[in-house]
C-alpha positions in Angstrom: -4.8 -0.8 -6.1 -6.5 -4.2 -6.2 -4.4 -6.9 -4.4 -5.0 -10.6 -4.4 -3.6 -12.7 -1.5 -3.7 -16.5 -1.7 -2.3 -18.9 0.9 -3.9 -22.2 1.9 -2.7 -21.7 5.5 -5.1 -19.3 7.4 -2.6 -17.9 9.8 0.0 -17.3 7.0 -2.7 -15.5 5.0 -3.7 -13.3 7.9 -0.1 -12.4 8.5 0.5 -11.6 4.9 -2.6 -9.4 4.8 -1.7 -7.5 7.9 1.8 -6.7 6.6 0.5 -5.7 3.1 -2.1 -3.4 4.7 0.7 -1.5 6.4 2.7 -1.1 3.2 -0.3 -0.5 0.9 -2.8 1.4 3.1 -5.1 2.3 0.2 -5.2 -1.2 -1.2 -8.3 -3.3 -1.9 -7.5 -6.8 -0.7 -9.1 -10.0 -1.9 -8.0 -13.0 0.3 -8.4 -16.7 -0.3 -7.2 -20.0 1.3 -8.6 -22.0 -1.7 -6.5 -21.3 -4.8 -9.2 -22.8 -7.2 -11.9 -20.5 -5.7 -9.5 -17.6 -6.0 -9.0 -18.4 -9.7 -12.7 -18.9 -10.4 -13.8 -15.7 -8.6 -11.1 -13.3 -9.6 -10.1 -14.4 -13.1 -12.0 -11.6 -14.7 -11.0 -9.0 -12.1 -8.5 -6.2 -12.9 -5.9 -7.4 -10.3 -2.8 -5.2 -10.0 -0.7 -7.4 -7.7 -1.1 -11.0 -6.7 0.8 -12.4 -3.7 0.6 -16.2 -4.1 1.9 -19.0 -2.0 3.4 -21.8 -4.2 2.8 -25.1 -2.4 -1.0 -25.4 -2.3 -3.3 -28.4 -3.0 -5.4 -28.7 -6.1 -3.9 -25.7 -7.8 -0.4 -24.5 -6.8 0.8 -21.0 -7.0 2.7 -21.4 -10.3 -0.4 -22.9 -12.0 -2.6 -20.2 -10.5 -0.2 -17.5 -11.8 -0.3 -18.9 -15.3 -4.1 -18.8 -15.4 -4.2 -15.3 -14.1 -1.6 -14.0 -16.5 -3.3 -15.6 -19.4 -6.3 -13.3 -18.8 -4.4 -10.4 -17.4 -0.9 -10.3 -18.8 0.0 -7.1 -16.9 -0.7 -8.6 -13.4 2.3 -8.3 -11.1 2.8 -11.8 -9.5 4.8 -12.0 -6.3 5.4 -15.5 -5.0 5.4 -15.9 -1.2 6.9 -19.3 -0.1 8.7 -21.0 2.6 11.1 -22.5 0.1 13.7 -20.9 -2.3 13.8 -23.7 -4.9 11.0 -22.3 -7.0 12.9 -19.2 -8.2 13.6 -20.6 -11.6 9.9 -21.5 -12.2 9.0 -17.9 -11.0 11.5 -16.5 -13.5 10.0 -18.5 -16.4 6.6 -17.0 -16.0 8.0 -13.4 -15.6 7.0 -13.0 -12.0 7.5 -9.5 -10.5 8.9 -10.8 -7.2 9.8 -13.7 -4.9 9.6 -13.5 -1.1 10.6 -16.2 1.4 8.5 -16.5 4.5 8.2 -15.1 7.1 7.0 -11.9 5.4 7.7 -8.5 6.8 7.3 -4.9 5.7 10.9 -4.6 4.4 10.5 -7.6 2.1 7.1 -6.5 0.8 8.3 -2.9 0.2 11.4 -4.1 -1.7 9.3 -6.2 -4.1 6.8 -3.4 -4.6 9.5 -1.0 -5.5 10.6 -3.3 -8.3 7.2 -4.2 -9.9 7.5 -5.4 -13.5 4.3 -3.5 -14.5 3.2 0.0 -13.5 0.3 0.2 -11.1 -2.1 3.1 -11.5 -3.1 5.2 -8.5 -6.5 4.5 -6.9 -8.8 7.3 -8.2 -11.7 8.8 -6.3 -12.2 12.1 -8.1 -13.6 13.0 -11.5 -10.3 14.0 -13.0 -7.0 12.1 -12.7 -3.8 14.2 -13.3 -0.5 12.6 -14.2 2.5 14.9 -13.6 5.3 12.3 -13.4 6.7 11.8 -16.9 4.6 13.7 -19.5 1.7 15.7 -18.2 -1.8 14.4 -18.9 -5.3 14.8 -17.6 -7.7 11.9 -17.6 -11.4 11.3 -17.1 -12.1 7.6 -16.5 -8.8 6.6 -18.1 -9.4 8.7 -21.2 -7.1 11.7 -21.9 -8.8 15.1 -22.1 -8.4 16.8 -25.4 -7.8 20.5 -25.1 -8.4 22.4 -28.3 -5.0 24.2 -27.9 -1.7 22.9 -26.5 -1.2 26.1 -24.7 -4.5 25.5 -22.9 -3.1 22.2 -21.6 0.1 23.9 -20.6 -1.9 26.6 -18.7 -3.8 24.0 -16.8 -0.5 22.2 -16.1 0.9 25.3 -14.6 -2.1 25.8 -12.4 -1.8 22.1 -11.2 1.8 22.8 -10.4 0.7 25.8 -8.3 -1.4 23.4 -6.2 -4.3 25.8 -5.8 -2.4 29.1 -5.5 -3.7 31.8 -7.8 -1.8 33.1 -10.8 -2.5 36.5 -12.3 -2.6 37.3 -16.0 0.9 38.9 -16.1 2.4 35.8 -14.5 0.7 33.4 -16.9 1.7 35.5 -19.9 5.3 35.4 -18.8 5.3 31.6 -18.2 3.5 30.7 -21.5 5.2 33.1 -24.0 7.7 35.5 -22.4 6.1 38.3 -24.5 2.7 40.0 -24.6 -0.1 37.6 -25.5 -2.6 38.6 -22.8 -5.5 38.9 -25.2 -4.9 35.3 -26.3 -5.1 34.1 -22.7 -8.9 34.7 -22.8 -9.1 32.0 -25.6 -7.1 29.6 -23.5 -9.2 30.1 -20.4 -12.4 29.7 -22.4 -10.9 26.4 -23.9 -10.2 25.1 -20.4 -13.6 26.0 -19.2 -15.3 24.3 -22.2 -13.1 21.2 -22.0 -13.9 20.7 -18.3 -17.6 21.4 -18.8 -17.8 18.5 -21.3 -16.7 16.1 -18.6 -18.7 17.6 -15.7 -15.6 19.0 -14.0 -16.2 22.7 -14.3 -15.7 23.3 -10.6 -12.0 22.3 -10.9 -11.0 25.6 -12.6 -11.8 29.0 -11.0 -11.5 32.3 -12.9 -11.7 35.6 -11.0 -11.2 39.2 -12.2 -7.4 39.1 -13.0 -6.4 35.7 -11.9 -7.2 32.0 -12.1 -6.5 28.8 -10.1 -7.6 25.2 -9.7 -9.2 23.5 -6.7 -6.7 20.8 -5.8 -9.2 18.9 -3.8 -11.2 18.2 -6.9 -8.5 16.1 -8.7 -6.4 13.0 -8.1 -2.8 13.9 -8.8 0.3 11.7 -8.6 2.5 14.6 -7.5 0.1 15.7 -4.7 -0.1 12.1 -3.5 3.7 11.8 -3.5 3.9 14.8 -1.2 1.4 13.2 1.0 3.7 10.1 1.2 1.2 7.8 -0.6 3.4 4.7 -1.2 1.7 4.1 -4.6 2.8 7.6 -5.8 6.3 7.3 -4.3 6.8 4.1 -6.4 5.6 5.9 -9.5 8.1 8.7 -9.3 11.2 8.2 -11.4 12.7 11.6 -11.3 10.8 13.0 -14.3 8.1 15.7 -13.9 6.0 17.3 -16.7 8.8 16.6 -19.1 7.3 18.7 -22.0 7.4 22.0 -20.0 10.7 23.8 -19.5 9.4 25.7 -16.5 8.3 22.6 -14.6 10.5 21.7 -11.6 9.4 19.2 -8.9 10.4 19.8 -5.3 10.5 16.2 -4.0 12.2 17.2 -0.7 9.1 18.7 0.9 
């Protein structure tokens, strides 16, 4: 998550950054005391959230927000100000939030939980797996295309297993509830070929009568949720792999 922080007062900016780092521990922070410089240097950046002071010289927070949103309409702008008389102006430009100083973790958390635009999880692995909502697998933001829908469902089931192995009988029962064991070989081959095309062959492991995935090789929103990653917690809206009847998410671990 890339976060822009702009406040012309150095001490206020430092306080804001310290609080935000506690709430967004995996964030990449860009900090500026000069709003014009912030605009010039970040206008082409993919900023997820911008915390902007309002009363600043040369370019105030409202003006800066308009310039940023013109280039990046999906940026979440959260105004941070010592005054509460700018709320209407913030509303007019569809800001995601409005915080009065002094900032604290509770105020920041509240606004992050109500972001107008969804923020993607920071990715460090070859594959990104989305379980919340409809199940999808991505490589650099592009969905993987399995040749068979059942191949995708098989992969989803193994993601749900979080690295635990599943034998052929179990997979057959989950996917069809009748005997299609011979067809499973086609699904396994499809998964292997699909992953090979994106240089992610090591994610899927097939052994004699069982298969599983290596969970350390993927970025997965459900895994991050269970690790209490704040970004993943905000993404979860109670829906999990909605296209599969067997999928049940235990969010009380």
